[in-house]
C-alpha positions as CSV (number, residue, x, y, z in Angstrom):
1,M,58.6,101.1,109.3
2,S,62.1,102.4,108.4
3,L,65.1,102.1,110.5
4,H,65.0,105.7,111.6
5,W,61.5,105.2,112.7
6,L,62.3,102.2,114.9
7,V,65.1,104.7,116.2
8,L,63.0,106.9,117.1
9,A,60.9,104.7,118.9
10,A,64.1,103.9,121.0
11,A,65.2,107.2,121.6
12,I,61.8,107.6,123.0
13,S,61.8,104.8,125.2
14,A,64.9,105.6,126.6
15,S,63.8,108.8,127.4
16,L,61.5,107.1,129.7
17,A,63.1,105.2,131.3
18,G,65.9,107.7,132.2
19,Q,62.8,110.3,133.5
20,V,61.6,107.6,135.5
21,L,65.2,106.7,137.1
22,L,65.6,110.7,137.5
23,K,62.1,110.6,139.6
24,A,63.7,107.4,141.2
25,G,66.7,109.3,142.2
26,T,64.7,111.8,144.1
27,G,64.1,109.6,146.8
28,D,62.0,110.7,149.5
29,G,62.5,114.1,148.7
30,T,64.7,114.7,151.5
31,G,68.2,115.7,151.6
32,S,70.7,118.1,149.6
33,F,70.8,118.0,145.7
34,F,74.6,116.7,145.9
35,A,73.2,113.5,147.5
36,Q,70.8,113.1,144.8
37,L,72.9,113.4,142.3
38,F,75.1,110.8,143.3
39,R,72.2,108.3,143.7
40,W,72.8,105.6,141.6
41,Q,69.2,106.0,139.8
42,T,70.4,109.2,139.0
43,M,73.6,108.3,137.6
44,V,72.1,105.9,135.5
45,G,69.0,108.0,134.4
46,L,71.3,110.8,133.1
47,S,73.4,108.1,131.0
48,V,70.3,106.8,129.8
49,Y,68.7,110.3,128.7
50,G,71.9,111.3,127.2
51,G,71.7,108.0,124.8
52,A,68.1,108.8,124.2
53,A,69.4,112.0,122.9
54,L,72.3,110.2,120.7
55,L,69.1,107.9,119.3
56,Y,67.3,111.4,118.7
57,I,70.0,112.7,116.4
58,V,70.2,109.5,114.4
59,A,66.8,109.4,113.6
60,L,66.7,113.3,112.7
61,R,69.0,112.1,110.1
62,K,65.8,110.8,107.7
63,I,62.7,112.2,109.9
64,P,61.6,115.8,109.5
65,M,62.1,117.5,113.3
66,S,58.5,119.0,112.3
67,V,57.4,115.2,112.5
68,A,60.1,113.4,114.8
69,L,59.7,116.2,117.8
70,P,55.9,116.0,118.0
71,C,56.1,112.4,118.2
72,T,58.1,112.4,121.2
73,A,55.2,113.9,122.6
74,A,54.0,110.8,123.0
75,S,56.1,110.0,126.0
76,Y,53.9,112.4,128.0
77,I,51.0,110.1,127.8
78,V,53.7,107.0,129.2
79,I,55.1,109.0,131.5
80,A,51.9,110.2,132.8
81,V,51.0,106.8,133.5
82,L,54.0,105.6,134.7
83,G,54.1,108.3,137.6
84,W,50.8,107.2,138.7
85,W,51.9,103.4,138.9
86,F,54.9,104.0,140.3
87,F,54.9,107.0,142.5
88,G,51.2,107.8,143.0
89,E,51.0,110.6,141.3
90,G,47.5,112.1,140.5
91,L,45.6,111.1,137.1
92,G,42.5,113.0,137.4
93,P,39.8,114.2,134.7
94,Q,41.7,116.9,133.2
95,K,45.2,115.3,132.9
96,L,43.4,112.4,131.1
97,L,41.7,114.9,128.8
98,A,44.7,116.5,128.1
99,I,46.8,113.0,127.2
100,G,43.9,112.3,125.1
101,L,44.4,115.2,123.2
102,I,47.8,115.0,123.1
103,G,47.6,111.2,121.9
104,A,45.3,112.1,119.0
105,G,47.6,114.5,117.9
106,V,50.6,112.6,117.8
107,V,48.3,109.9,115.7
108,V,47.2,112.5,113.1
109,L,50.8,114.4,112.7
110,A,52.8,110.6,112.4
111,S,50.5,109.8,109.8
112,A,50.7,113.0,107.7
């Protein structure tokens, strides 16, 4: 596995961490948008998400965009599980089927 693939994996992981922090920054959903924006989870999440974009740019130097971007879809699988685990979000049969289809697509594309 080349360095650029590892950087892409790091970008996907950082994106996931940023998303979880942004969700955590919503708190209980009450309060103003500006209060949410200045919660530490939101500010760190935005920073991590920005770092993910920088890593993605590095990965794009050697990985074709037509492969790299669809590989980021793997994050949909992980984020659905994290949403269920940490935030009690639903994970019913329809979502599980969609996650399976996304996973199969990512595997097929990454192996092309």
